[in-house]
The first five atom37 places (N, CA, C, CB, O) and aatype in JSON, in Angstrom:
{
  "aatype": [10, 6, 0, 12, 0, 10, 15, 19, 14, 9, 19, 0, 16, 2, 19, 7, 0, 9, 14, 15, 12, 10, 15, 7, 7, 4, 7, 9, 19, 9, 3, 14, 1, 15, 3, 6, 0, 9, 11, 2, 0, 10, 15, 3, 10, 10, 16, 3, 8, 6, 11, 0, 6, 0, 12, 0, 11, 11, 0, 18, 10, 11, 19, 4, 7, 6, 13, 3, 4, 14, 12, 19, 9, 2, 11, 18, 13, 15, 19, 17, 6, 11, 0, 19, 14, 11, 3, 2],
  "atom_mask": [
    [1, 1, 1, 1, 1],
    [1, 1, 1, 1, 1],
    [1, 1, 1, 1, 1],
    [1, 1, 1, 1, 1],
    [1, 1, 1, 1, 1],
    [1, 1, 1, 1, 1],
    [1, 1, 1, 1, 1],
    [1, 1, 1, 1, 1],
    [1, 1, 1, 1, 1],
    [1, 1, 1, 1, 1],
    [1, 1, 1, 1, 1],
    [1, 1, 1, 1, 1],
    [1, 1, 1, 1, 1],
    [1, 1, 1, 1, 1],
    [1, 1, 1, 1, 1],
    [1, 1, 1, 0, 1],
    [1, 1, 1, 1, 1],
    [1, 1, 1, 1, 1],
    [1, 1, 1, 1, 1],
    [1, 1, 1, 1, 1],
    [1, 1, 1, 1, 1],
    [1, 1, 1, 1, 1],
    [1, 1, 1, 1, 1],
    [1, 1, 1, 0, 1],
    [1, 1, 1, 0, 1],
    [1, 1, 1, 1, 1],
    [1, 1, 1, 0, 1],
    [1, 1, 1, 1, 1],
    [1, 1, 1, 1, 1],
    [1, 1, 1, 1, 1],
    [1, 1, 1, 1, 1],
    [1, 1, 1, 1, 1],
    [1, 1, 1, 1, 1],
    [1, 1, 1, 1, 1],
    [1, 1, 1, 1, 1],
    [1, 1, 1, 1, 1],
    [1, 1, 1, 1, 1],
    [1, 1, 1, 1, 1],
    [1, 1, 1, 1, 1],
    [1, 1, 1, 1, 1],
    [1, 1, 1, 1, 1],
    [1, 1, 1, 1, 1],
    [1, 1, 1, 1, 1],
    [1, 1, 1, 1, 1],
    [1, 1, 1, 1, 1],
    [1, 1, 1, 1, 1],
    [1, 1, 1, 1, 1],
    [1, 1, 1, 1, 1],
    [1, 1, 1, 1, 1],
    [1, 1, 1, 1, 1],
    [1, 1, 1, 1, 1],
    [1, 1, 1, 1, 1],
    [1, 1, 1, 1, 1],
    [1, 1, 1, 1, 1],
    [1, 1, 1, 1, 1],
    [1, 1, 1, 1, 1],
    [1, 1, 1, 1, 1],
    [1, 1, 1, 1, 1],
    [1, 1, 1, 1, 1],
    [1, 1, 1, 1, 1],
    [1, 1, 1, 1, 1],
    [1, 1, 1, 1, 1],
    [1, 1, 1, 1, 1],
    [1, 1, 1, 1, 1],
    [1, 1, 1, 0, 1],
    [1, 1, 1, 1, 1],
    [1, 1, 1, 1, 1],
    [1, 1, 1, 1, 1],
    [1, 1, 1, 1, 1],
    [1, 1, 1, 1, 1],
    [1, 1, 1, 1, 1],
    [1, 1, 1, 1, 1],
    [1, 1, 1, 1, 1],
    [1, 1, 1, 1, 1],
    [1, 1, 1, 1, 1],
    [1, 1, 1, 1, 1],
    [1, 1, 1, 1, 1],
    [1, 1, 1, 1, 1],
    [1, 1, 1, 1, 1],
    [1, 1, 1, 1, 1],
    [1, 1, 1, 1, 1],
    [1, 1, 1, 1, 1],
    [1, 1, 1, 1, 1],
    [1, 1, 1, 1, 1],
    [1, 1, 1, 1, 1],
    [1, 1, 1, 1, 1],
    [1, 1, 1, 1, 1],
    [1, 1, 1, 1, 1]
  ],
  "atom_positions": [
    [[0.51, 7.54, 64.02], [1.33, 7.98, 62.91], [1.28, 6.98, 61.75], [2.76, 8.19, 63.36], [1.27, 7.37, 60.59]],
    [[1.26, 5.7, 62.08], [1.22, 4.69, 61.04], [-0.05, 4.8, 60.22], [1.33, 3.3, 61.65], [-0.01, 4.72, 58.99]],
    [[-1.18, 4.98, 60.88], [-2.45, 5.12, 60.15], [-2.45, 6.4, 59.32], [-3.63, 5.13, 61.13], [-2.97, 6.41, 58.21]],
    [[-1.88, 7.46, 59.86], [-1.78, 8.7, 59.1], [-0.95, 8.48, 57.84], [-1.16, 9.82, 59.97], [-1.33, 8.95, 56.76]],
    [[0.17, 7.78, 57.96], [1.05, 7.53, 56.82], [0.39, 6.63, 55.78], [2.35, 6.9, 57.3], [0.73, 6.69, 54.6]],
    [[-0.55, 5.8, 56.21], [-1.25, 4.91, 55.28], [-2.46, 5.59, 54.64], [-1.7, 3.67, 56.0], [-3.12, 5.0, 53.78]],
    [[-2.74, 6.82, 55.06], [-3.84, 7.61, 54.5], [-5.19, 6.9, 54.65], [-3.58, 7.92, 53.03], [-5.94, 6.75, 53.69]],
    [[-5.45, 6.48, 55.88], [-6.74, 5.85, 56.17], [-7.46, 6.69, 57.23], [-6.56, 4.37, 56.66], [-6.81, 7.36, 58.03]],
    [[-8.78, 6.65, 57.26], [-9.52, 7.39, 58.3], [-9.17, 6.83, 59.68], [-11.05, 7.3, 58.06], [-8.96, 5.63, 59.84]],
    [[-9.1, 7.71, 60.66], [-8.64, 7.33, 61.99], [-9.68, 7.65, 63.05], [-7.32, 8.02, 62.32], [-10.24, 8.74, 63.08]],
    [[-9.93, 6.67, 63.91], [-10.69, 6.86, 65.14], [-9.75, 6.44, 66.25], [-12.05, 6.02, 65.15], [-9.27, 5.31, 66.27]],
    [[-9.48, 7.35, 67.18], [-8.54, 7.06, 68.27], [-9.05, 7.66, 69.56], [-7.13, 7.59, 67.94], [-9.86, 8.59, 69.56]],
    [[-8.55, 7.13, 70.67], [-9.0, 7.62, 71.97], [-8.19, 8.83, 72.43], [-8.89, 6.51, 73.01], [-7.05, 9.04, 72.01]],
    [[-8.8, 9.59, 73.28], [-8.25, 10.83, 73.8], [-7.22, 10.53, 74.9], [-9.38, 11.74, 74.34], [-7.49, 10.74, 76.09]],
    [[-6.06, 10.06, 74.49], [-4.98, 9.76, 75.42], [-3.67, 10.3, 74.86], [-4.89, 8.22, 75.69], [-3.5, 10.39, 73.64]],
    [[-2.76, 10.64, 75.73], [-1.44, 11.1, 75.32], [-1.49, 12.22, 74.31], [0.0, 0.0, 0.0], [-2.25, 13.18, 74.46]],
    [[-0.67, 12.1, 73.28], [-0.55, 13.14, 72.26], [-1.52, 12.95, 71.09], [0.87, 13.17, 71.73], [-1.47, 13.7, 70.11]],
    [[-2.4, 11.97, 71.19], [-3.32, 11.68, 70.09], [-4.15, 12.89, 69.68], [-4.24, 10.54, 70.49], [-4.23, 13.18, 68.49]],
    [[-4.78, 13.62, 70.61], [-5.58, 14.76, 70.19], [-4.76, 15.8, 69.39], [-6.2, 15.43, 71.4], [-5.26, 16.37, 68.42]],
    [[-3.55, 16.03, 69.8], [-2.7, 16.98, 69.09], [-2.34, 16.46, 67.69], [-1.42, 17.27, 69.89], [-2.36, 17.21, 66.72]],
    [[-2.01, 15.19, 67.61], [-1.64, 14.61, 66.33], [-2.8, 14.62, 65.34], [-1.14, 13.17, 66.52], [-2.59, 14.81, 64.14]],
    [[-4.01, 14.44, 65.83], [-5.17, 14.37, 64.95], [-5.93, 15.69, 64.84], [-6.1, 13.3, 65.43], [-7.01, 15.73, 64.26]],
    [[-5.37, 16.75, 65.39], [-6.04, 18.05, 65.32], [-6.13, 18.51, 63.87], [-5.29, 19.1, 66.17], [-5.42, 18.01, 62.99]],
    [[-7.0, 19.45, 63.63], [-7.14, 19.99, 62.28], [-7.92, 19.1, 61.34], [0.0, 0.0, 0.0], [-7.75, 19.18, 60.12]],
    [[-8.76, 18.24, 61.88], [-9.58, 17.38, 61.04], [-8.88, 16.16, 60.5], [0.0, 0.0, 0.0], [-9.27, 15.62, 59.46]],
    [[-7.82, 15.7, 61.2], [-7.06, 14.54, 60.74], [-7.58, 13.22, 61.28], [-5.62, 14.69, 61.13], [-7.05, 12.16, 60.94]],
    [[-8.59, 13.26, 62.12], [-9.13, 12.04, 62.69], [-10.25, 12.36, 63.66], [0.0, 0.0, 0.0], [-10.52, 13.52, 63.95]],
    [[-10.87, 11.33, 64.15], [-11.93, 11.48, 65.15], [-11.36, 11.0, 66.48], [-13.23, 10.68, 64.76], [-10.89, 9.86, 66.59]],
    [[-11.4, 11.86, 67.48], [-10.9, 11.54, 68.81], [-12.1, 11.29, 69.72], [-9.98, 12.69, 69.38], [-13.01, 12.12, 69.82]],
    [[-12.09, 10.14, 70.37], [-13.21, 9.77, 71.25], [-12.7, 9.52, 72.66], [-13.95, 8.51, 70.7], [-11.5, 9.33, 72.89]],
    [[-13.62, 9.52, 73.6], [-13.27, 9.2, 74.98], [-12.95, 7.71, 75.11], [-14.42, 9.6, 75.94], [-13.6, 6.88, 74.47]],
    [[-11.94, 7.39, 75.92], [-11.63, 5.98, 76.13], [-12.81, 5.23, 76.75], [-10.39, 5.83, 77.03], [-13.6, 5.8, 77.51]],
    [[-12.91, 3.97, 76.42], [-13.92, 3.07, 77.0], [-15.37, 3.52, 76.75], [-13.7, 2.95, 78.49], [-16.25, 3.26, 77.57]],
    [[-15.61, 4.18, 75.64], [-16.96, 4.62, 75.33], [-17.5, 3.84, 74.13], [-17.0, 6.14, 75.05], [-17.17, 4.14, 72.98]],
    [[-18.31, 2.85, 74.42], [-18.91, 2.04, 73.35], [-19.72, 2.92, 72.4], [-19.8, 0.94, 73.94], [-19.66, 2.75, 71.18]],
    [[-20.46, 3.84, 72.96], [-21.32, 4.71, 72.15], [-20.48, 5.61, 71.24], [-22.22, 5.56, 73.06], [-20.84, 5.81, 70.08]],
    [[-19.39, 6.15, 71.76], [-18.54, 7.05, 70.96], [-17.9, 6.33, 69.79], [-17.45, 7.67, 71.84], [-17.87, 6.86, 68.68]],
    [[-17.4, 5.12, 70.01], [-16.78, 4.39, 68.9], [-17.82, 3.96, 67.88], [-16.01, 3.15, 69.43], [-17.57, 3.99, 66.67]],
    [[-18.99, 3.57, 68.35], [-20.08, 3.21, 67.45], [-20.44, 4.39, 66.56], [-21.31, 2.73, 68.23], [-20.59, 4.24, 65.34]],
    [[-20.6, 5.56, 67.16], [-20.97, 6.75, 66.4], [-19.88, 7.17, 65.42], [-21.29, 7.89, 67.35], [-20.16, 7.54, 64.29]],
    [[-18.62, 7.12, 65.87], [-17.51, 7.53, 65.01], [-17.39, 6.6, 63.8], [-16.18, 7.53, 65.8], [-17.25, 7.07, 62.67]],
    [[-17.46, 5.31, 64.02], [-17.35, 4.36, 62.91], [-18.54, 4.47, 61.97], [-17.25, 2.94, 63.45], [-18.38, 4.4, 60.75]],
    [[-19.71, 4.66, 62.52], [-20.91, 4.83, 61.7], [-20.78, 6.09, 60.84], [-22.16, 4.92, 62.58], [-21.13, 6.07, 59.66]],
    [[-20.27, 7.15, 61.42], [-20.07, 8.41, 60.7], [-19.13, 8.21, 59.52], [-19.51, 9.48, 61.64], [-19.42, 8.66, 58.41]],
    [[-18.02, 7.53, 59.74], [-17.05, 7.32, 58.67], [-17.57, 6.37, 57.6], [-15.77, 6.78, 59.24], [-17.26, 6.54, 56.42]],
    [[-18.34, 5.37, 58.0], [-18.87, 4.4, 57.04], [-19.99, 4.97, 56.17], [-19.37, 3.17, 57.76], [-20.22, 4.5, 55.06]],
    [[-20.67, 5.97, 56.68], [-21.78, 6.55, 55.91], [-21.39, 7.83, 55.17], [-22.94, 6.84, 56.84], [-22.08, 8.22, 54.23]],
    [[-20.32, 8.47, 55.56], [-19.89, 9.71, 54.91], [-18.5, 9.49, 54.3], [-19.87, 10.91, 55.92], [-17.48, 9.84, 54.89]],
    [[-18.49, 8.91, 53.11], [-17.24, 8.55, 52.45], [-16.39, 9.77, 52.11], [-17.52, 7.76, 51.19], [-15.16, 9.71, 52.19]],
    [[-17.03, 10.87, 51.74], [-16.26, 12.09, 51.42], [-15.53, 12.6, 52.65], [-17.2, 13.19, 50.87], [-14.37, 13.01, 52.57]],
    [[-16.21, 12.59, 53.78], [-15.58, 13.02, 55.03], [-14.41, 12.11, 55.38], [-16.61, 13.04, 56.19], [-13.33, 12.58, 55.76]],
    [[-14.61, 10.81, 55.25], [-13.56, 9.85, 55.57], [-12.34, 10.05, 54.68], [-14.08, 8.41, 55.43], [-11.21, 10.03, 55.16]],
    [[-12.57, 10.26, 53.39], [-11.46, 10.47, 52.46], [-10.73, 11.78, 52.74], [-11.96, 10.45, 51.02], [-9.5, 11.83, 52.69]],
    [[-11.48, 12.84, 53.02], [-10.87, 14.14, 53.31], [-10.03, 14.06, 54.58], [-11.94, 15.23, 53.44], [-8.93, 14.61, 54.64]],
    [[-10.56, 13.39, 55.59], [-9.85, 13.23, 56.85], [-8.55, 12.45, 56.64], [-10.73, 12.52, 57.88], [-7.5, 12.83, 57.17]],
    [[-8.62, 11.38, 55.88], [-7.44, 10.56, 55.62], [-6.38, 11.36, 54.87], [-7.83, 9.31, 54.82], [-5.19, 11.24, 55.16]],
    [[-6.81, 12.16, 53.91], [-5.86, 12.98, 53.14], [-5.19, 14.02, 54.03], [-6.58, 13.67, 51.96], [-3.98, 14.22, 53.95]],
    [[-5.97, 14.7, 54.9], [-5.4, 15.68, 55.83], [-4.37, 15.01, 56.74], [-6.51, 16.34, 56.66], [-3.3, 15.57, 57.0]],
    [[-4.71, 13.84, 57.23], [-3.8, 13.11, 58.11], [-2.5, 12.77, 57.39], [-4.46, 11.84, 58.65], [-1.42, 12.91, 57.96]],
    [[-2.61, 12.32, 56.16], [-1.42, 11.96, 55.38], [-0.53, 13.18, 55.15], [-1.83, 11.35, 54.04], [0.68, 13.11, 55.33]],
    [[-1.13, 14.28, 54.76], [-0.35, 15.49, 54.52], [0.31, 15.99, 55.81], [-1.24, 16.59, 53.94], [1.44, 16.49, 55.78]],
    [[-0.39, 15.86, 56.92], [0.18, 16.3, 58.19], [1.36, 15.43, 58.6], [-0.88, 16.28, 59.29], [2.4, 15.95, 59.0]],
    [[1.22, 14.12, 58.49], [2.31, 13.24, 58.89], [3.53, 13.45, 57.99], [1.87, 11.76, 58.86], [4.66, 13.41, 58.46]],
    [[3.29, 13.68, 56.71], [4.42, 13.93, 55.8], [5.1, 15.26, 56.11], [3.94, 13.92, 54.34], [6.32, 15.38, 55.98]],
    [[4.32, 16.25, 56.52], [4.88, 17.56, 56.79], [5.5, 17.73, 58.16], [0.0, 0.0, 0.0], [6.39, 18.56, 58.34]],
    [[5.05, 16.94, 59.12], [5.52, 17.14, 60.49], [6.29, 15.96, 61.09], [4.37, 17.44, 61.36], [7.03, 16.14, 62.06]],
    [[6.13, 14.78, 60.53], [6.7, 13.61, 61.18], [7.52, 12.72, 60.25], [5.6, 12.8, 61.77], [7.75, 11.55, 60.57]],
    [[7.99, 13.25, 59.11], [8.8, 12.39, 58.25], [10.16, 12.14, 58.91], [8.98, 13.03, 56.85], [10.6, 12.94, 59.74]],
    [[10.81, 11.06, 58.54], [12.05, 10.62, 59.21], [13.15, 11.69, 59.23], [12.58, 9.38, 58.54], [13.69, 11.96, 60.3]],
    [[13.5, 12.3, 58.11], [14.57, 13.3, 58.16], [14.23, 14.46, 59.12], [14.83, 13.85, 56.76], [15.11, 14.96, 59.82]],
    [[13.0, 14.88, 59.13], [12.6, 15.98, 60.0], [12.73, 15.58, 61.47], [11.16, 16.42, 59.69], [13.25, 16.34, 62.28]],
    [[12.25, 14.4, 61.81], [12.32, 13.93, 63.2], [13.78, 13.73, 63.62], [11.53, 12.61, 63.37], [14.15, 14.09, 64.73]],
    [[14.59, 13.16, 62.74], [16.0, 12.96, 63.06], [16.69, 14.3, 63.31], [16.71, 12.19, 61.92], [17.48, 14.42, 64.25]],
    [[16.41, 15.29, 62.48], [17.0, 16.61, 62.69], [16.57, 17.22, 64.01], [16.61, 17.55, 61.55], [17.37, 17.89, 64.67]],
    [[15.33, 17.0, 64.41], [14.88, 17.49, 65.72], [15.64, 16.8, 66.85], [13.35, 17.26, 65.88], [16.04, 17.45, 67.82]],
    [[15.85, 15.5, 66.72], [16.64, 14.78, 67.73], [18.06, 15.31, 67.8], [16.66, 13.28, 67.41], [18.58, 15.56, 68.89]],
    [[18.7, 15.5, 66.65], [20.06, 16.03, 66.64], [20.13, 17.39, 67.32], [20.58, 16.14, 65.21], [21.08, 17.67, 68.05]],
    [[19.15, 18.22, 67.07], [19.11, 19.54, 67.69], [19.05, 19.43, 69.21], [17.92, 20.35, 67.16], [19.75, 20.15, 69.92]],
    [[18.21, 18.54, 69.71], [18.1, 18.33, 71.16], [19.4, 17.78, 71.72], [16.93, 17.37, 71.49], [19.87, 18.24, 72.76]],
    [[19.99, 16.8, 71.04], [21.24, 16.2, 71.51], [22.37, 17.21, 71.53], [21.62, 15.0, 70.64], [23.18, 17.22, 72.46]],
    [[22.45, 18.05, 70.5], [23.52, 19.06, 70.45], [23.42, 20.03, 71.62], [23.46, 19.83, 69.12], [24.43, 20.47, 72.16]],
    [[22.21, 20.36, 72.02], [22.01, 21.26, 73.15], [22.34, 20.58, 74.48], [20.57, 21.77, 73.17], [22.76, 21.23, 75.44]],
    [[22.16, 19.26, 74.53], [22.38, 18.52, 75.78], [23.84, 18.16, 76.01], [21.57, 17.26, 75.78], [24.25, 17.98, 77.15]],
    [[24.61, 18.06, 74.96], [26.01, 17.64, 75.09], [26.91, 18.87, 75.09], [26.42, 16.67, 73.94], [26.86, 19.68, 74.17]],
    [[27.75, 19.0, 76.14], [28.64, 20.16, 76.18], [29.67, 20.1, 75.05], [29.36, 20.24, 77.54], [30.15, 19.03, 74.68]],
    [[30.0, 21.25, 74.5], [30.96, 21.32, 73.4], [32.36, 21.44, 73.96], [30.65, 22.51, 72.46], [32.62, 22.23, 74.87]],
    [[33.28, 20.65, 73.4], [34.69, 20.72, 73.79], [35.37, 21.87, 73.04], [35.41, 19.37, 73.51], [35.11, 22.09, 71.85]],
    [[36.23, 22.58, 73.73], [36.97, 23.66, 73.06], [38.41, 23.3, 72.92], [36.85, 24.96, 73.82], [39.19, 24.08, 72.39]]
  ]
}
């Protein structure tokens, strides 16, 4: 999320929620512990500046639209309200 908010190209490993967060062309997801995959991903971004910039912009727009603080806080409040019984 931090890299997305900074609008930089992202190469990340296929663990946890990373693939979902970077879906839609927001980053390059590689297999963990793959020297060849990271080499290829970094080479791709270093040689295709337009792709790197477009990817970074998509990531920034996604993080602003889905993960900004007020939105996340409201989601937490919604979960908490459902978990706590209401007094009458």
